[in-house]
C-alpha positions, 0 to 999 in steps of 0.5 A: 635141841639148841640151835644157833643160826646166822642169816644170811649164812654168806654175806659181804663183810659190810652187810648186817646179819641176824644171829639167833639162838633157839631151843634154850630154857626160859631165862637160861644164862648162856655165852655166845662166842664168835671166833675166826683164824686169819690168813696167818693162823692168828685167832680172833674172838669175842664173847657175850653173855645173854639171858634167854627170853621166855621163849628160850631164845636169844637175839643180840639185836633185841636182847642186851648182852650182860657182859663179855666183850661188850654190853648192851644191844648190839646186833653185830657186836659179836663180829664188831668186837673180835679181838686177837688172842695175841696182843698188837695184832690186827684183823686184816684180810689180804686175799679179799677176792679169793676167800672169805673169813669163816666166823664160827659161832658157838653157844655155851651153857652159863658163863664161859670165860676161857679163851679156848673152852674145853667143854662142848658147845650146846650149838654152833654154826659158821658164817662166811664174810666176803670182802668182794662181791661175786663177779667183781674184778680186782685190777692192781694199779702201779703208776710211779709211786702209786700202788693200789687196786681198782675194783670193777663191778660185773 
């Protein structure tokens, strides 16, 4: 049974996570796809192609991506290389304190190039990427022409 995991499942957006796939056949060619919808409903996604090792595992921190949105060893590549489906959009988090970005990770057999794959993934999971830690207080700043926010630790 194929399984994809993100450790930790919930983390701050600037903290590294470990992505691993287990249960594949040795040397199996797979596509890892990461995607999310921003607060306006715009889809951002990345994908990378990997060949499983002899134990049937893929770890982007150890195994080089063979192509896709990037190539080479990038432990956080699937999150760093998220691109919009619509040109000229930027991934911006407006409600930094209220909710995380929920990134969906999926594993497909072989090379999956379709922007919206129709086949069922072999495995999937979800990771939460928060922009403000627990207990942090956000104070809006408005002084003359200055606008900003002060983030106070707990």
